[in-house]
N, C-alpha and C positions, 0 to 999 in steps of 0.2 A: 180486387185493384189489379194486382198481382198479376191474377191471371190476364190481364188485360195488357197489360204493359210485354209479359212475352209474348204473347200473338203479338203483340206491333215488331215487336223483337225479331221474330223468327222470320215476318212478313221481310222488314226491313233486307233478311237474309238472301229471299229468296229474289227481292226488286236490288240488289246487288250485284245475284247471282248472273241476271239479266242484264244489268246492264254488260256486266264482261263481256255477254254475250253480241252486243251490240256495237261493245266498240271493236267487236274484231276476235275476240278470247273465244277460246273452246268450248264447245259446252260442258266438255271433261274439265278443263279449269273454274266453269262456272260450277259443278257439281260439287267439285272438294269444296270450292269458299263456302260454299253454301251448309256445305257440311261440316266445315270448319266454324262458322259462329254458331251454327243451332248446338253444336257441343258446345261451345263461350254460354250459350245462354241455359243450359241446363242446370238440373242441378240435383242430388237424387233419390228422388219421389220422383223425377221426370220418368213414365217409361221411354225407351229410343220407338213404340213406336206410333209416337203421338207428337213426333218430328215432323215437319213438313216435308224435308230431305225422305223420308224413310216413307211418308203416303204415297210421296211422290214414286219413287222407286218403284211399291210395291204394286200401285195400279202398271205405273210399263210393264212391268213383271208379266203382272196378266193380260196384254196386248203384246207385248210385241213374240212379232212372229220367230219359232226355234225349232229345233230339226228333230224331228221323232225319236226319243227315250235319247234326251241325249246324256252326257255326264257332268252335271252339279258342282260348281261349286258357293258352296253354301257360307256366310261369315260376315264378317264386314267390313269396315274402310279395308283392312288388309289386302280383302278377296275383293271388296269391290275395285279398289285403285289398279289392278291389274287388269292389262291388253291380256290374258289371258288366250283373247284369239288369234289373236300376233303370238304372242308363245306357244304355243300347240296351232297352229293353221290349217290342221288337219285333220283334223282330232273335232267331230261333235256333240262343243261344249254351251251353256250355260251361265252366265258368272251371274250368280244368287247371295252376292252381296253389297252391301250396303251401309255403307261411313253413321257408323257412331254407334250402331247394330250391338245388343247383346246375347244371351244364351234368351231371356225373358220375350226379346222382339223375333229373336228364331222359329218361339214355341208361336208367338201370333202368325206366321206366314208359313207358317213346314206342309201345309195342305198343301202351298203355290206347288212345294218339292218334290212330292208324298204323290202330287197329280198326272205328273212326268214321267214316271213311270224311268228316271235313273239305270241305268244298268251300273253306276258306280259313280261315289257321293265326295268330295273330298271339303271336309269344316275342319276351321276355324273358329272358335273363338271364344272368348273371356275376357279380354283386353279390356275393354270400355266398363264392364261388371265391376270389376278392379273399380276400373275410376270413379264410375258414380257409389262406391260405400258398397255395395255386395260380396258380402263377404265371402269368403272363398266354399263354406258349408253350402252355402245359399244355391252361388255357381252351378257347383258340383253338383247336387239337387235338381238341377234346369237340365242340366246333362244329360243328368242319370233320363230324363224326361224324354231328352230331344231323342235315343237316343232308342230309346225303348219304343217312338209311338213311330221311328224310323228301320226298326224292326221288324214290326209286327206291321206295317200298311206295305212294308217290299224285300221282302223279305230275301228278292230274288239278287237283291242290291249288295254290290260292295258297296263300303263303309272306308272310309280313307281319315281317320281323326290326325289331326296334325298339331302338333303341339304349337302355341304362344307363342311369339316372337317379344323376345329382352326389347327394351328404349336402351336411346341413350339418355340418362339423363340430365345428364351434362349442358345438352340440345332440350330438352325435350322436360321442364323439369315434372316431379312427379304428380299426381292427384289423384287426392283420395286414398286407395288404401292401393292401388295400382305402382310398387314397386319390382324390378329385378328379383328381389328374396321373395314376394310374391308373387307373383309368375312364376317362379321354379312350385314352391308347394302345390302352388293349381294345378301343372303341368304335371305332377306326385298323380294330383290325382284322379286327371283326364286320364293318366297312363292307364289308371289301374281299372278306371267303367272302361276304356278299350279290352285287357282282359276281360271283365266281365263278361260282355257279349263275340269274345272272342272278333276283333273287329282288328286289321292293323293301326300301327299307334307308327306315324314318324315324324318321327326327333326328329326335326331339324332342326333345334335351338344351336347348338353347338357349334354350326355352320353361318353362326349369325349371332354367333359371341365372344368380346376379344377379351383379354387378360383378366376387364377387370366389373367383368358380369355384365358388358351393357352391350347394346348396337350399335357396330362401328359406325363410325360419321360417314366413312365411306358409300357407308350401304344404303344409306338413306338421304331424306330430299328436307326433315325436318325435328329429324331424333326419332321418329316413333315411328314413320309412313315409311316406306322403301323405295330409293328411286330404280332404274333401269338395270343396274348391276344386277340388287336387292334383286327383282321380281325374277333375273333371268339364271337365278346362283339355284332359286325355290323353282326354277322351274328344274333342273339339270337333277334336283334333291330328288322329285319327284314323278319324275320324265318314265322312268322304265315302269310306273304304278299307271300315267294314263293310259300311256301306250300296249300296253301289259292289254 
């Protein structure tokens, strides 16, 4: 019965997204609404790859044309919501972000990344693992598996590992194990993994952190996700690595 109710609610999320499109909303707004509603329905035992939004995006990635050997941005909603084509208009790239994704979800679809044979990968993942009660050691174990696969399958690819960003807990409430203190601890572990694999670790977190250790309100639309100003700052911090 519980699974049926979750399915019904997930279907409702998709219907609402379609309704937004019908009423003149953008595809991006509809997708973000569906993403948000499905996240509200998930519990710690629901893998990201079982959500309707994940499956729809996964299918889209499989059929959508792209430049040969593009730079790949790989991650969750932080990546998903970025208009990277507009931020880097002269760079052949693919946005493989999926809202609500976790390290489990990336492992489930990592073959799509390796098949593209990208020259560079920009990786940010982990905030949703904490949100859905995946402890830091488990999250880092999965992160290690992700890097191991990428290095095995793509020995000539440069991997840029980006730190997980904080959130503004006065706007967006803490959930599960996701606190800014735990994000800092997670980033410490991610940095060690970057050193283990000799990958470049891009610690952009300080630029997205106020005096209280939170994401500044002027960089976010909802306390967790970035606004245009936030994405432009992100672009500026990684621009040299993208274009080099």
